[in-house]
N, C-alpha and C positions, 0 to 999 in steps of 0.2 A: 173671622172664624172659619169660614169656608176655605179660605186660602191656606190657613194653618193646618186644617185637617187634610187638605189635598196634598200638602207638602209631606205630612207624616205618612200618608198612604203611599205616596210616590217613593219615599225613603224605604219603607218596609218592602215594597215590591222589588226595589233594587237589591236589597239585602238577600231576599229569598232567591232571586235569579243568580246571584253570585255564589251562593252555597250550592245550587244545583250544578253550576258550571264546574266547580272544583270537584264535586262528586263524579261528574262525567269524565273529567280528566283522569282521576284516580282509577276509575274502572277501565278506561281506554289503556292506560299504562300497564295495568295488571293483565289485560288481555294480550297486549303486545309482548310482554315478558313471557307469558305462557306459550305464545306462538313460537317465539325464539327458542325457548327451552325444548319444545316439541321438535323443531327442526334439527337442533343439535343432537337430540337423542336419536332421531331417525338416521341422521347422517353418520354419526360416530358412535352411537350407542350411549347409554347413560353412563355417567361417571362411575357409579357403583359397579356396573357390569365390566367396565374397563379395568377397574382395580382388582376384581375377583379373578379374571382370566388373563394371565400374562400370555401374550402371543409370541410364538417362536416361529422362525422362518429360516429359509436357506437362500443364499445368494450365490448365483453362479456367474462368474465373470469370464467372458470370452474375449480374448484379445488376439490381435494379429501377431503372428510369429515374427514379422519384420520389425515390430516395435522393440523386441529384445535386441535385435541387431543394431538398431538405431541408438539405443541407450548405451550399448557397449562402445559404439563409435564415439559418443560424447564423453564417456569415461576415459577413453584413450587420448582425447584431444588435449594437447599441451599448451594451447594458446587461447586467449580471450581478448575482448576489447576492454581496455582499462586506461590508465594514465601513466605518463612518464614526464620527467622534468627535463626540458631542453636547456642546456647550459651554454651551448655554443652553436653558431652557424656561420660558416665562412667558406671561402673559395679554395683554400689550400689545405691539403691533408696534414702537413706538418703542424700547422697551427691547431688543428683539431686534435691531433695526438698529444700535443703539448698541453692542451686544455684538459684532456682526459688524464694525463699523468699528474697534472696539478690537482685534479679532483682526488685521485688515489692518494697523493701525498697528504692531503688535508683530512680525508675521511676514511682512508684505508679501504678494505674490502667490504665495508658495511653495505654498500649498494652496488648493484651491477651497473656497468656503463656500456653503452652501445655506440659504436661509431657507424654512422649511416651516411651513405652517399646518395643524395637525390640531386641529379644534375641541375644546375652547376655547383651545388653546395655540399659541403661536408657538415654533418651535424653530430653533436655529442648529446646523447640523452641518458638519463639516469633513472634507475628504479623500475619496479613493476608494481603499480598500485591498482588494486581492484576498485577502490572508491575514491571519489574526489576529496573527501575530508582528509584522509591520510596523506594524499598527494599534496594538498594545500599546506598541511602541517610541515611536511618535509621541505616544501618549497620555501617556506619562511626561514627554515634553518639554513638552506643552501644560499639564499639571497644575500646572506652576510658576506660570503666570499665570491659569489657570482651574481652581481646585481641585475644582470640582464636576463636571468633565468625566468622561465615561464612554463606553465602546464601545457601538455600536448596530449590529446586523445590519440591512443596508439594501440597496436596489437601488443599484448604483454604475454610473457611466459608465466605459466601457472606452476606453483611449487609441486614437487612430487608428494603424493599422499602416503 
């Protein structure tokens, strides 16, 4: 009998302390929320106050006059780094011009060709592609007639605006 009453008493004590803990947690959470709200209101003002008074301001931008000169120079620039397709590389100029003529016969004036001499080789490159995706698409088309063609990162000419 004593043990059963002791167990019941112990059980009731545990229940009461659990209820007190949850009440303490709720009150701590409420006080933390209130503190956060007070900090926000102090730092940025209350949300109602922000909605009532729209703020207007002015922005003054000061820039160096040399910046305009630099931008003008970039606008006048006619070249950039891009991609071309190299369809030939060899030691004789005649073979290079023959390859260039062969390209014109097959594709017409659709793409610009460039005959480049980098000692000791002559190279024929085609196109002015700003991005690799378009260059790769054109490469697949040209590989039908020029199987040794490949992409080259090169200085390209920009179109007139």
